[in-house]
C-alpha positions as CSV (number, residue, x, y, z in Angstrom):
1,M,-8.3,18.9,149.6
2,N,-5.8,20.7,147.1
3,I,-7.5,22.4,144.1
4,V,-5.7,25.2,142.4
5,I,-7.7,27.8,140.2
6,V,-5.5,29.0,137.6
7,E,-6.5,32.3,135.6
8,K,-2.8,33.3,134.7
9,T,-0.4,30.6,134.9
10,I,1.1,27.7,137.4
11,P,4.8,26.6,137.3
12,L,5.1,22.9,136.4
13,E,6.9,22.4,139.6
14,E,3.9,23.6,141.7
15,L,1.4,21.5,139.8
16,K,3.5,18.4,140.6
17,T,3.2,19.3,144.2
18,V,-0.6,19.6,144.0
19,A,-0.7,16.3,142.2
20,Q,1.0,14.3,145.1
21,E,-2.2,14.5,147.2
22,F,-3.9,11.7,144.9
23,Y,-2.2,10.5,141.9
24,K,1.4,11.5,142.0
25,T,2.5,11.6,138.4
26,M,-1.0,12.6,137.3
27,I,-3.5,15.3,137.7
28,K,-7.0,15.6,137.1
29,G,-8.5,18.9,136.0
30,V,-11.1,20.9,134.3
31,V,-10.8,23.8,131.9
32,D,-13.7,26.5,131.1
33,I,-13.1,26.9,127.4
34,E,-15.1,30.3,127.2
35,Q,-13.5,32.0,130.3
36,E,-10.1,30.4,129.9
37,I,-9.8,29.1,133.4
38,V,-8.5,25.8,134.6
39,V,-8.7,24.2,137.8
40,F,-6.2,21.3,138.8
41,G,-6.4,19.0,141.8
42,G,-8.9,16.7,143.6
43,E,-9.7,12.9,143.5
44,Y,-12.2,13.2,141.2
45,H,-12.8,15.6,138.1
46,I,-16.2,16.7,139.7
47,D,-14.2,18.2,142.7
48,A,-12.5,20.5,140.5
49,N,-15.7,21.1,138.4
50,T,-17.4,22.2,141.4
51,K,-14.9,24.8,142.0
52,L,-15.4,26.0,138.7
53,I,-19.0,26.5,138.8
54,E,-18.7,28.0,142.2
55,H,-16.3,30.6,140.6
56,G,-19.0,31.5,138.1
57,S,-18.4,29.2,135.1
58,R,-21.3,27.4,133.0
59,Q,-21.5,23.8,132.9
60,N,-21.7,23.7,129.0
61,D,-18.3,25.5,129.0
62,V,-16.6,23.1,131.5
63,W,-14.5,19.9,130.1
64,G,-12.6,17.2,132.2
65,F,-8.9,16.2,131.4
66,N,-5.9,14.6,132.8
67,V,-2.4,15.6,132.7
68,Y,0.3,12.8,132.8
69,L,3.3,14.8,134.4
70,D,5.8,12.3,133.6
71,K,4.9,12.5,129.9
72,P,6.5,14.6,127.1
73,R,4.2,17.8,126.8
74,E,2.9,16.9,123.5
75,H,1.5,13.6,124.9
76,W,0.7,14.7,128.4
77,L,-3.1,15.3,128.0
78,E,-5.9,12.9,128.0
79,Y,-9.4,14.1,127.2
80,I,-11.3,11.6,129.6
81,S,-13.9,12.4,132.6
82,L,-17.1,11.3,133.5
83,I,-18.1,15.1,133.4
84,N,-17.8,14.8,129.6
85,I,-20.5,12.6,129.1
86,R,-23.2,15.4,127.6
87,P,-25.7,14.0,125.2
88,Q,-27.1,17.5,124.9
89,D,-23.7,18.5,123.6
90,K,-23.1,15.5,121.2
91,N,-20.5,13.9,123.5
92,Y,-21.8,10.6,124.2
93,D,-18.7,9.2,125.8
94,M,-16.3,10.1,128.7
95,E,-13.6,11.3,126.1
96,V,-14.0,14.6,124.5
97,K,-14.7,13.6,120.8
98,D,-15.1,17.2,119.1
99,L,-11.8,17.9,117.8
100,K,-12.2,21.8,117.9
101,I,-13.1,21.3,121.6
102,R,-9.9,19.4,122.1
103,E,-7.7,21.8,120.6
104,R,-9.1,24.8,122.4
105,M,-8.7,22.7,125.6
106,K,-4.9,22.0,124.6
107,K,-4.3,25.6,123.9
108,I,-5.7,26.8,127.1
109,I,-4.3,24.2,129.3
110,D,-0.8,24.2,127.8
111,S,-0.8,28.2,128.1
112,K,-1.5,27.9,132.0
113,I,1.5,25.6,132.8
114,I,4.7,27.1,132.7
């Protein structure tokens, strides 16, 4: 399985190559909003989530998302994943509802893709 940990940046073309394994024009990912690390790839968000946890992230800091690579950058993020269901963090849905967390996610994710 092709899963990429991005601590600095990744070219968009490389991300599109990773996306070919499962969803072609969409790629699943998770972001650690404290360490500002993003993991892309895998069939399910839990695949990338596991990589981040093995890399030293804490589950409370990790949120799932999708990037639709064929959409304009301002519309390509979707903040939906099963790993986002966290009643203890007041997120009762697959979608990240907290606007501050979403803004932080977007800033980090967008800064990693060049």
